[in-house]
TIMI-296787 format. One record per atom (N, C-alpha, C): residue number from 1; residue in one letter; chain; atom name; x negated, y negated, z. Coordinates in steps of 0.05 Angstrom, whole numbers, plus 5000, padded with zeros to 4 digits. Example, Ala and Ser with C-alpha at 12.3 -4.5 7.8 and 13.67 -1.06 7.14 Angstrom:
! TIMI-296787
PT    i  aa  ch  at     X     Y     Z
PT    1   A   A   N  4736  5114  5156
PT    1   A   A  CA  4754  5090  5156
PT    1   A   A   C  4736  5066  5156
PT    2   S   A   N  4743  5045  5142
PT    2   S   A  CA  4727  5021  5143
PT    2   S   A   C  4742  4999  5157
! end
This chain:
! TIMI-296787
PT    i  aa  ch  at     X     Y     Z
PT    1   M   A   N  0533  1960  8794
PT    1   M   A  CA  0535  1974  8776
PT    1   M   A   C  0503  1976  8760
PT    2   I   A   N  0495  2005  8752
PT    2   I   A  CA  0472  1997  8738
PT    2   I   A   C  0475  2012  8710
PT    3   V   A   N  0465  1991  8690
PT    3   V   A  CA  0468  2005  8667
PT    3   V   A   C  0449  2003  8655
PT    4   F   A   N  0453  2031  8647
PT    4   F   A  CA  0419  2040  8632
PT    4   F   A   C  0408  2035  8604
PT    5   N   A   N  0403  2027  8583
PT    5   N   A  CA  0394  2025  8560
PT    5   N   A   C  0395  2046  8544
PT    6   S   A   N  0381  2078  8559
PT    6   S   A  CA  0370  2094  8536
PT    6   S   A   C  0379  2113  8555
PT    7   P   A   N  0385  2149  8541
PT    7   P   A  CA  0396  2163  8564
PT    7   P   A   C  0369  2171  8586
PT    8   V   A   N  0385  2174  8613
PT    8   V   A  CA  0362  2183  8634
PT    8   V   A   C  0372  2206  8650
PT    9   Q   A   N  0366  2220  8658
PT    9   Q   A  CA  0365  2242  8680
PT    9   Q   A   C  0366  2232  8706
PT   10   Y   A   N  0392  2243  8722
PT   10   Y   A  CA  0392  2222  8743
PT   10   Y   A   C  0397  2249  8763
PT   11   E   A   N  0388  2243  8798
PT   11   E   A  CA  0398  2258  8807
PT   11   E   A   C  0398  2247  8845
PT   12   I   A   N  0424  2252  8849
PT   12   I   A  CA  0440  2231  8878
PT   12   I   A   C  0427  2255  8899
PT   13   R   A   N  0419  2247  8917
PT   13   R   A  CA  0422  2267  8940
PT   13   R   A   C  0427  2245  8972
PT   14   E   A   N  0443  2269  8978
PT   14   E   A  CA  0450  2241  9006
PT   14   E   A   C  0431  2266  9031
PT   15   Y   A   N  0426  2250  9052
PT   15   Y   A  CA  0414  2251  9074
PT   15   Y   A   C  0431  2249  9110
PT   16   A   A   N  0429  2265  9119
PT   16   A   A  CA  0441  2260  9149
PT   16   A   A   C  0428  2253  9170
PT   17   D   A   N  0400  2256  9170
PT   17   D   A  CA  0373  2235  9190
PT   17   D   A   C  0362  2236  9176
PT   18   P   A   N  0347  2202  9169
PT   18   P   A  CA  0371  2191  9178
PT   18   P   A   C  0386  2187  9160
PT   19   A   A   N  0410  2166  9160
PT   19   A   A  CA  0438  2174  9139
PT   19   A   A   C  0424  2155  9111
PT   20   Q   A   N  0421  2160  9096
PT   20   Q   A  CA  0411  2149  9060
PT   20   Q   A   C  0422  2171  9048
PT   21   V   A   N  0426  2154  9023
PT   21   V   A  CA  0440  2166  8994
PT   21   V   A   C  0409  2146  8977
PT   22   V   A   N  0405  2181  8965
PT   22   V   A  CA  0377  2181  8953
PT   22   V   A   C  0384  2177  8925
PT   23   I   A   N  0378  2161  8898
PT   23   I   A  CA  0393  2163  8868
PT   23   I   A   C  0355  2164  8856
PT   24   S   A   N  0354  2181  8837
PT   24   S   A  CA  0332  2182  8826
PT   24   S   A   C  0342  2186  8786
PT   25   A   A   N  0326  2162  8774
PT   25   A   A  CA  0327  2168  8753
PT   25   A   A   C  0304  2171  8724
PT   26   L   A   N  0312  2185  8714
PT   26   L   A  CA  0272  2188  8698
PT   26   L   A   C  0289  2186  8664
PT   27   P   A   N  0275  2174  8655
PT   27   P   A  CA  0282  2171  8620
PT   27   P   A   C  0279  2194  8607
PT   28   L   A   N  0305  2205  8591
PT   28   L   A  CA  0302  2232  8582
PT   28   L   A   C  0279  2225  8553
PT   29   T   A   N  0259  2250  8555
PT   29   T   A  CA  0246  2253  8528
PT   29   T   A   C  0269  2263  8509
PT   30   E   A   N  0248  2259  8484
PT   30   E   A  CA  0267  2265  8454
PT   30   E   A   C  0277  2292  8456
PT   31   E   A   N  0263  2311  8469
PT   31   E   A  CA  0265  2338  8464
PT   31   E   A   C  0290  2350  8483
PT   32   E   A   N  0296  2322  8507
PT   32   E   A  CA  0325  2331  8522
PT   32   E   A   C  0342  2319  8524
PT   33   K   A   N  0342  2299  8501
PT   33   K   A  CA  0371  2284  8486
PT   33   K   A   C  0381  2303  8478
PT   34   D   A   N  0417  2295  8477
PT   34   D   A  CA  0439  2313  8469
PT   34   D   A   C  0428  2314  8428
PT   35   P   A   N  0438  2338  8426
PT   35   P   A  CA  0442  2335  8393
PT   35   P   A   C  0464  2315  8373
PT   36   A   A   N  0459  2309  8364
PT   36   A   A  CA  0493  2282  8355
PT   36   A   A   C  0508  2301  8344
PT   37   I   A   N  0524  2293  8354
PT   37   I   A  CA  0551  2305  8342
PT   37   I   A   C  0570  2295  8327
PT   38   H   A   N  0583  2300  8307
PT   38   H   A  CA  0599  2291  8285
PT   38   H   A   C  0628  2297  8290
PT   39   T   A   N  0653  2277  8285
PT   39   T   A  CA  0673  2278  8285
PT   39   T   A   C  0690  2267  8270
PT   40   I   A   N  0712  2282  8259
PT   40   I   A  CA  0723  2264  8238
PT   40   I   A   C  0747  2255  8258
PT   41   R   A   N  0762  2235  8247
PT   41   R   A  CA  0782  2223  8260
PT   41   R   A   C  0797  2196  8230
PT   42   T   A   N  0822  2201  8248
PT   42   T   A  CA  0833  2181  8221
PT   42   T   A   C  0832  2152  8228
PT   43   E   A   N  0844  2125  8216
PT   43   E   A  CA  0845  2107  8223
PT   43   E   A   C  0865  2105  8249
PT   44   A   A   N  0863  2077  8265
PT   44   A   A  CA  0878  2070  8288
PT   44   A   A   C  0913  2064  8270
PT   45   F   A   N  0931  2075  8299
PT   45   F   A  CA  0953  2072  8290
PT   45   F   A   C  0971  2056  8314
PT   46   P   A   N  0992  2039  8314
PT   46   P   A  CA  1004  2040  8324
PT   46   P   A   C  1016  2071  8347
PT   47   F   A   N  1025  2065  8365
PT   47   F   A  CA  1034  2092  8375
PT   47   F   A   C  1070  2100  8370
PT   48   G   A   N  1067  2121  8358
PT   48   G   A  CA  1102  2121  8348
PT   48   G   A   C  1094  2134  8319
PT   49   G   A   N  1117  2129  8304
PT   49   G   A  CA  1129  2143  8272
PT   49   G   A   C  1098  2158  8253
PT   50   K   A   N  1075  2144  8253
PT   50   K   A  CA  1058  2147  8232
PT   50   K   A   C  1045  2178  8245
PT   51   L   A   N  1036  2166  8266
PT   51   L   A  CA  1023  2189  8281
PT   51   L   A   C  1030  2206  8287
PT   52   A   A   N  1057  2204  8292
PT   52   A   A  CA  1073  2230  8297
PT   52   A   A   C  1081  2250  8275
PT   53   N   A   N  1080  2229  8249
PT   53   N   A  CA  1092  2245  8224
PT   53   N   A   C  1053  2265  8224
PT   54   L   A   N  1033  2255  8227
PT   54   L   A  CA  1016  2267  8224
PT   54   L   A   C  0997  2291  8244
PT   55   E   A   N  1026  2281  8261
PT   55   E   A  CA  1016  2307  8277
PT   55   E   A   C  1035  2336  8280
PT   56   E   A   N  1052  2330  8265
PT   56   E   A  CA  1063  2346  8246
PT   56   E   A   C  1051  2361  8224
PT   57   M   A   N  1036  2346  8209
PT   57   M   A  CA  1033  2361  8181
PT   57   M   A   C  1000  2375  8189
PT   58   I   A   N  0991  2364  8211
PT   58   I   A  CA  0973  2396  8219
PT   58   I   A   C  0970  2402  8255
PT   59   F   A   N  0998  2409  8260
PT   59   F   A  CA  0998  2417  8286
PT   59   F   A   C  0982  2447  8290
PT   60   E   A   N  0974  2455  8273
PT   60   E   A  CA  0962  2484  8267
PT   60   E   A   C  0934  2477  8269
PT   61   E   A   N  0922  2459  8269
PT   61   E   A  CA  0893  2450  8270
PT   61   E   A   C  0892  2454  8301
PT   62   A   A   N  0855  2455  8305
PT   62   A   A  CA  0856  2469  8338
PT   62   A   A   C  0836  2444  8346
PT   63   D   A   N  0827  2446  8363
PT   63   D   A  CA  0814  2409  8374
PT   63   D   A   C  0813  2385  8371
PT   64   I   A   N  0847  2377  8358
PT   64   I   A  CA  0857  2351  8359
PT   64   I   A   C  0854  2341  8392
PT   65   R   A   N  0852  2321  8386
PT   65   R   A  CA  0852  2297  8410
PT   65   R   A   C  0859  2272  8406
PT   66   Y   A   N  0877  2253  8417
PT   66   Y   A  CA  0885  2233  8413
PT   66   Y   A   C  0875  2212  8430
PT   67   L   A   N  0864  2189  8418
PT   67   L   A  CA  0841  2169  8436
PT   67   L   A   C  0862  2140  8426
PT   68   R   A   N  0856  2129  8450
PT   68   R   A  CA  0852  2095  8444
PT   68   R   A   C  0839  2079  8435
PT   69   E   A   N  0849  2063  8411
PT   69   E   A  CA  0829  2050  8400
PT   69   E   A   C  0821  2021  8414
PT   70   S   A   N  0850  2011  8420
PT   70   S   A  CA  0850  1985  8427
PT   70   S   A   C  0873  1980  8448
PT   71   G   A   N  0873  1962  8463
PT   71   G   A  CA  0901  1952  8474
PT   71   G   A   C  0898  1965  8509
PT   72   T   A   N  0926  1951  8510
PT   72   T   A  CA  0914  1956  8549
PT   72   T   A   C  0922  1983  8557
PT   73   P   A   N  0907  1989  8581
PT   73   P   A  CA  0909  2014  8588
PT   73   P   A   C  0935  2017  8601
PT   74   F   A   N  0952  2041  8594
PT   74   F   A  CA  0976  2047  8603
PT   74   F   A   C  1006  2032  8589
PT   75   N   A   N  0998  2018  8567
PT   75   N   A  CA  1019  2002  8553
PT   75   N   A   C  1008  2007  8517
PT   76   T   A   N  1037  2024  8523
PT   76   T   A  CA  1026  2045  8493
PT   76   T   A   C  1037  2028  8468
PT   77   T   A   N  1061  2006  8478
PT   77   T   A  CA  1071  1991  8463
PT   77   T   A   C  1050  1970  8448
PT   78   E   A   N  1028  1965  8460
PT   78   E   A  CA  1011  1943  8455
PT   78   E   A   C  0979  1951  8443
PT   79   S   A   N  0982  1988  8443
PT   79   S   A  CA  0962  2005  8441
PT   79   S   A   C  0960  2015  8413
PT   80   S   A   N  0924  2013  8402
PT   80   S   A  CA  0930  2027  8375
PT   80   S   A   C  0915  2057  8389
PT   81   F   A   N  0919  2076  8371
PT   81   F   A  CA  0913  2104  8368
PT   81   F   A   C  0898  2111  8349
PT   82   Y   A   N  0881  2129  8354
PT   82   Y   A  CA  0872  2149  8324
PT   82   Y   A   C  0872  2177  8332
PT   83   M   A   N  0867  2202  8321
PT   83   M   A  CA  0866  2230  8328
PT   83   M   A   C  0837  2236  8308
PT   84   E   A   N  0822  2252  8332
PT   84   E   A  CA  0801  2264  8329
PT   84   E   A   C  0812  2290  8328
PT   85   L   A   N  0796  2296  8303
PT   85   L   A  CA  0807  2324  8279
PT   85   L   A   C  0787  2340  8284
PT   86   G   A   N  0767  2345  8308
PT   86   G   A  CA  0748  2368  8310
PT   86   G   A   C  0718  2362  8309
PT   87   Q   A   N  0705  2368  8326
PT   87   Q   A  CA  0678  2363  8331
PT   87   Q   A   C  0658  2382  8317
PT   88   Y   A   N  0633  2366  8303
PT   88   Y   A  CA  0613  2387  8289
PT   88   Y   A   C  0593  2391  8287
PT   89   Q   A   N  0574  2406  8288
PT   89   Q   A  CA  0537  2407  8289
PT   89   Q   A   C  0531  2386  8272
PT   90   S   A   N  0541  2387  8246
PT   90   S   A  CA  0529  2375  8223
PT   90   S   A   C  0540  2356  8211
PT   91   V   A   N  0534  2339  8193
PT   91   V   A  CA  0549  2326  8173
PT   91   V   A   C  0563  2350  8157
PT   92   Q   A   N  0550  2354  8141
PT   92   Q   A  CA  0559  2379  8128
PT   92   Q   A   C  0582  2401  8128
PT   93   A   A   N  0578  2402  8155
PT   93   A   A  CA  0605  2424  8163
PT   93   A   A   C  0630  2399  8168
PT   94   A   A   N  0630  2371  8177
PT   94   A   A  CA  0638  2355  8185
PT   94   A   A   C  0659  2341  8161
PT   95   E   A   N  0639  2346  8132
PT   95   E   A  CA  0648  2332  8118
PT   95   E   A   C  0668  2362  8096
PT   96   E   A   N  0667  2381  8102
PT   96   E   A  CA  0673  2406  8090
PT   96   E   A   C  0701  2409  8106
PT   97   K   A   N  0700  2404  8126
PT   97   K   A  CA  0732  2403  8143
PT   97   K   A   C  0744  2375  8127
PT   98   M   A   N  0732  2351  8133
PT   98   M   A  CA  0751  2333  8122
PT   98   M   A   C  0757  2336  8093
PT   99   A   A   N  0747  2347  8075
PT   99   A   A  CA  0757  2360  8051
PT   99   A   A   C  0782  2366  8054
PT  100   Q   A   N  0785  2393  8073
PT  100   Q   A  CA  0796  2407  8069
PT  100   Q   A   C  0829  2396  8084
PT  101   L   A   N  0823  2373  8105
PT  101   L   A  CA  0838  2354  8112
PT  101   L   A   C  0853  2332  8108
PT  102   Q   A   N  0832  2321  8086
PT  102   Q   A  CA  0846  2309  8064
PT  102   Q   A   C  0870  2316  8044
PT  103   N   A   N  0865  2341  8033
PT  103   N   A  CA  0878  2365  8016
PT  103   N   A   C  0900  2358  8034
PT  104   L   A   N  0903  2367  8054
PT  104   L   A  CA  0933  2376  8073
PT  104   L   A   C  0936  2344  8075
PT  105   L   A   N  0924  2320  8083
PT  105   L   A  CA  0944  2309  8087
PT  105   L   A   C  0948  2285  8070
PT  106   G   A   N  0935  2287  8048
PT  106   G   A  CA  0948  2263  8023
PT  106   G   A   C  0923  2244  8022
PT  107   S   A   N  0925  2221  8002
PT  107   S   A  CA  0914  2204  8000
PT  107   S   A   C  0912  2193  8018
PT  108   D   A   N  0934  2178  8023
PT  108   D   A  CA  0944  2170  8041
PT  108   D   A   C  0934  2150  8072
PT  109   V   A   N  0921  2182  8080
PT  109   V   A  CA  0916  2172  8107
PT  109   V   A   C  0877  2180  8105
PT  110   K   A   N  0872  2158  8116
PT  110   K   A  CA  0836  2147  8119
PT  110   K   A   C  0817  2173  8136
PT  111   L   A   N  0812  2181  8128
PT  111   L   A  CA  0799  2201  8152
PT  111   L   A   C  0763  2184  8149
PT  112   F   A   N  0743  2186  8167
PT  112   F   A  CA  0723  2176  8175
PT  112   F   A   C  0708  2197  8192
PT  113   I   A   N  0677  2203  8185
PT  113   I   A  CA  0661  2219  8208
PT  113   I   A   C  0646  2193  8223
PT  114   E   A   N  0644  2199  8245
PT  114   E   A  CA  0634  2190  8267
PT  114   E   A   C  0614  2204  8274
PT  115   E   A   N  0590  2188  8287
PT  115   E   A  CA  0578  2204  8299
PT  115   E   A   C  0562  2194  8328
PT  116   K   A   N  0565  2207  8346
PT  116   K   A  CA  0569  2211  8370
PT  116   K   A   C  0540  2222  8386
! end
């Protein structure tokens, strides 16, 4: 396993004669790095009731993803999940959408903006 401490540009080439795999990795410059994405997410819930209720409240929204926050893979009874409610290019766009979603979901549901 190779772990990089910063983003890299990589290329993998396979050659037949002589048989070899060549991996080249170079650090990305600031201009080459992807811009930050801002996502709106809920707090984590056990699989089931609360998550299902939230899903019914916002079923018409697009770009909803359900992600595991903790727990054992393939074991939903011991895991917690959260909903990611869209990805936005700016904090301002995410904040505007979060205000709309907060009105729809009510004050009982905590929403957060994460930068990825």
